[in-house]
N, C-alpha and C positions, 0 to 999 in steps of 0.2 A: 576541740572546744577553744573559743580568740580567748587570748592573753595578749595584756600590755604590758609588755619589758622598754622601760628609757632604756638606751643606749650610753648614759655616760658610765665609766668606770671610778671605784673606788681606790684604799690604797693597795699598791700593788697589781692594780690592772683588771681588780675581780670587779665582774658586773653589779650594780647597785639593783640586784634582783632579792626580793626578800626571800627569804627561805621558805617559809609558809607559803610560798607560792610554787615551790618545785615537790616535783616528786619528792618522797622520802626513799633515803637508801634502805638497806636492811639494818636489821637490828646491830648487826658485828662493825657497822661502821662509825659507831664511838672506838673502838680498839686505832680508829688511824684518826690523822690531824686532818682531816680535807676541810677544806672551805664550805662550810652550810651552804652558800650563795652560791654553788656551782652544782652540775651534774658531771659526776666526774667519770667519765667515759673512757680514758684514753691511760690505764692501770702499764699496758703493754709498751709506753715509747720509755719511762723511767721509772717504774715502780711505783712502791710507800713502802715506808717504815712502821710499823705496829709499835705503839707506846713503849711495849716492853722491850724492845730492838732497841731503841730510840734512849731508853734509861741502862742499856747493858753499854753504847755506844758512851753517851755521859761518864761512865766509871772506868772506861780505857783510858779515854783521855785526860783525866783527873790521873790516873797511873801514870801515865807516860811524863805529867809535868811536874808530878811530883819527885821522878830521879830518872831523869832522861837518858844520862849516860848506862846506868843500869838498863832500864827497856830495851836501849836499842842494843847493847852489848852483849848483855846475860836473855835477857826474858824471850825477846822478839820471838827467837829460834826457837824454846820450849813451846812454847804458844803457836806458833803455828804449825807444828806438829801435831799440836792437839787437836788445832780445826781440819787440818787434813784427815786425820783419823774419819773424824765425826763427816765433812764434806764428801770425803773417798766412798764413806757405806753409803752416804744418799745418791750419789751420782751414778754408783758402780764401780769403781774403780781400785785398784791399790795405790795406796797414800804415795807410795814413794815417786810414784808419775805423776804427779799433779802439783802443777807448778802456781802460785798465786801472784794474778797480776792484776793491775787496776780496772781494765776494761775489756771485753772482746777485741776492739777495734785493734788493741798495741799486741793483743794477741795474737790475729793475724798477721801483722805487718812481723810479729817476730819469726813467722814460720818463713813467710816471706824471707826474708831476711837470711834466714840460715841456709838454706835450701842449695843457694850455689849454683842459679841459674847459669846456663851458657846460651849467648845468641841464638836462636832459632827452636829452641825449646816451646814446648805450648803449657798453655795453663787453661782448662776446659773450667767456666762458669757458665751460668745459664741467668737471664736477664730479669730475676725475680731475687737478684742477691741488694745485700741491703749497699750503700753507697760507700761507704768508708772500706769495705771490700774491692770494691772495685774501682776507686781511685788510685788506693795500693798499687794495684794491679797495674792502671796506667800508666805509674809514676816507674812500676819494673821493667815496661815494656819498652818504657823510652832509655833508661838508664840501664838497663842489658841484651837488649834486644831481644825479649821474650814475646812471644804471640802470645796474646789473649783473645782464644775464641769463644763464642757466649752463645750455648745454645738456645734456642728460642722454645720458651713453654707456654705454653695459652693459656690466660684468665678471660673470663671464666674456662674452666677447665673441668671434663667431663670424669677422668678415671686419671688415678696414680700412674697409671701405666705411663700414659702418656707423658709426664715428668722423668719417669726413666728411661723410657726410650731415645727423649730427646738430647737429653745428657748424656748415655752412653754412647749413641749417633755422634757424638762429636770427637771422641776419642779414637785418636791415633798411633801410629810408630812414634809420633814425635814427643804426645803427650807425658809430659814427667809430675803435673799432679790436676786433680780435679778439686774444684773449692764447689762447695753445696751446702746450702742452712739445711739446719734440720727442721725448723720451721720458719717459714719466711717472714719476712718482718712488714712488709708492706701486702700481702696479699694472704698472710695467714696461713698458708699451705703446710700441713705438715707433711714433709716430703717422705719418699719413698728410697731414704736411705741406705735399708739395709740394701737392697738390689743392686743400688749402683756400688756400693761398698764391695759386693761378692763379685760384679764386675771388673771392679781395679784391681781386687787382688790376683782374678785370673789373668789379666792383662799384665802385671807386675806395676803397674803406675800406683804412685801413691796418693792418697784422699785425705781433703781437710774439710772436718765439716765445721760450720758456723753454726755454736750451738748457743749462740746468744739468750733465744726465748726458749731454751728447752725446759733446760731445769725446775720443776716446781708446775711447769705448766703441764708435760707429760712425762710417765715414767721412763727413766733413763737408766740404762746399763750401758758406760761405755765399753767394757770389757768384751760384753758379751756382743756390741755392735760391731767392734774391733778396728776402726779405723786405723790410719796413720798419725793423723792427728784432730783434736778435738778443743775446740773452745767455746767457753760461754759464761756467761754472767750473771750472779750472783742477786744482784739490784732489782731484776725486774721481778717476777713469780717466784722469789725466793723473798722478797722483801728484804734484803739484807741494806745496808747503808750502799749509798756509790761509790761509785769507783771501789767494786770488787768483784773481781772476774776468774777464770782460770783457765790455765794452757795443761793440757792431757798430750803427752809424745809417748806413744808407742817406745815398749823397753828396748827393740832393738835399732830403734831410732834414737835413742839418749845420751848414744855414747857421741861427744863432742859437738851436741845442741848446746846453746849460748844464747844467752838473753841478749839482746841489741843494745844492753847497756851495761857496761859494767864497772861496777863500784868499787870504791876505795880495797874491797875485800877483795876482789877477784885471782889476784896474786896468791892469797896466803895459803902455803901449806898444812892439808888438813888431811888425814889416814882417819877421820870416826866420821866423815860426812860426805858424800856426794859430790862432786861438783854441782849438778843439775840443783840440788837443791840450794846448795850456798849461792847462788846465781841469782836464782829469784827470791828468795826468802830477804835479801837486802838489797834493793838496788837503789841505794844512797837513800838520803835524809827526806821522808815523805811521811804520810799519816796512815797508820797502816791498823791505824783501831778497825775501821770497817771492817776487815777483811777476819778480825777477832770476833765479830758480831755474826758471822754468817750460821755456826752452831747455835747462837739464840735465835734466830729468825726461824731456821730450822724445828727448832721447838718449841716457839710461840706459836706458827701456824698450827703445826701439829696438835694442838690444845686447842684449838679455837671451837672446833668442829667432832662430834665423835666419829670415830673412823680415822682419823687422823688424815696423814697425807693423801690416801687413798681417795678420801669423802673430800678434802678439797677443788683435786683434779673432779671429782665426778661434778660434786655443783657446779663446777665453773665450768666443765665443756656443756653440760647441760642447760645451765642458764646464756651458753651464747648462743645454741642452736635456737633456743626458743626466741631470743630477742632477735635473732637473723629473720625468723618466721615473722614475726611481729612485726619487723621494720618493712618487709618484702611487701606482705600484705597492704601495711597501709599508703608505701610510695610507687608502687609498682615498680620493686626491683624485683631481680632475678638470684638465688644460691651462687655462688662463683664457683664453689666446689662440692664433691659429695661429703657427707657424714664422714666419711673416713677418713679425711683428710685435716678433720678440725681439731683442735683443739681450745685452748683458753679464749680465740680471739675468732672472729669471722670481716671478713674483706666484701665489701659489695662494691660492685660498677657504676658510678654514677652516670644520668647523660652528659654531654655536654654542656656548658654555659654559654652566652651569649660572646661573641667575637671581644666585644668593647671590655669585656671583664679582664682579658688575658694579662692587659698590661697595666691592670691597676695595682700597688702597692698594697702590702698584705703585711696583717703582723706574724699570722702562719704562714701556710703552704699554699690557700688557696682564698679567694673572698667569699668563699663559701662557709669556711671552718671559722673568720672573722664574724659572718653575720651567725652560727648560731652560737657562738661566743658572747658576743655582745649584747645581741638581742633575745637569747633565748637561755644564757646562763649555761651552754651544754658545751663540755670540754670533750673533743673529740678531732679526730687528725682526719684531713683531705689531703690526698695526695696521688702523687702517677705513677703509675708502672710506665714506663717508656721515656722519651726523650724531654719529652715536656714543650715542643717547639709547635712554632706555628706550622711549619710541615709535616711533624710527626708529634701530636701531643699526647701520644700515648692516652691509656685506659683514667679515666680519672676514678678514686677509691674512696669510698668510707670505711675505715676499721674502726670494730666496736670491739671491747678487751670486756671479759667478763672476772671479776673479783669478787671474793666473799661479801665484799660491803653494796654491790652493787643488788638492784631488786628490778624485776622485771618493770617494775611501772616508768622504773627511769628512761629503760628504750623505749615504750611505747610514748611516751612524752617525748623523745627524741625524733620517732617518728611523725608527730604533730609538726616537731621545727621543720622536718626536713622539707614535709609535702608543702608548709608556706613558703619558705625559701627555693624551692625547686619550680613551684608554679611563680614565684615570682622570677624565677630568671627565664623560663617558659614565655612568661607575658613580656619581657624586655627583648627576647629576638625576635617576638611578632612583632613587635613596632617596630625594632633595630632595621 
């Protein structure tokens, strides 16, 4: 169905598209403060807090301001112990091995900092890893002489064994660390981490799992997986406030493992509390209230649907698969992976645009993403797997996230908008 959408934007950059024109979200959207003038299909980037979590956050911030000295000197440590208990049960680990940290990026950098690499050591990663980790590895290579080995995992991919084989095949006698995502960001792949972890154990190689997208999207049991290190985010699929992540360090690696930033309390002698907890519980004056809200987020999401978190994950995965089928059928695209590698997100390879669009300035990551926001009111990411240069453009990808507030009608609406914009790109190619 043809629709006319003005391209002007209102306050805050939202498109001036009437909410009545857009497909309705699910009834649960009332629990979030989403812009009614947007079809929001990008929960995977920054998440979103339900109202109950935002209310808890306000209360904690007010508590800090009533007596900041007591909060930081007395209350914070005890409150974080309570957070550890509830979060440890959710992600499957003992609380004493869990360090709160602002985000997965800082957690990755902390592991790299702590490893004590020597020149000539190798770190194995792969071409689907998120850029914050690969950027830090590039700096590590320059500073410490570490060799970063990038395994090439195909996309689209037919079988998870292809990913495991590529990563394992890159391990050599010089490998000190393997870094891989539990769920990849750009390509939305639930990776075969169990197979790679087992192979690393057999070879005596440490492995770091980047689980930024895992908690809340897939069932998680860190101690059963038993990597060397695991980092994750609470602000994405668990719906906690921004600036909430974690670092898990296996017990045999915890001795001597220190935070990259040592606070004023780092040298205090205390027999009652392990150094690992003291380092990470307080890294200077900061806003720790988001972390205190993580148990509230766990509880709020569990109450949204009968069946709790198991049903949240089931519904989101079912919607992601249905959305993939609808968009592929409408836009002539094909699935990027087998169903066994799908959580609550799916990514699809897109055809290339005309070269004349490559140098155009964009608000987002691709002119097509700009068009979907400005003309159709759809917020969905479009980016590249690969270098993104003229010589090596990589694969252009659209990623669809599914959260309880979404409806299948929103993805069908995206399919209509995508067809219009891709047809426009094809026409430009033919006339160019």
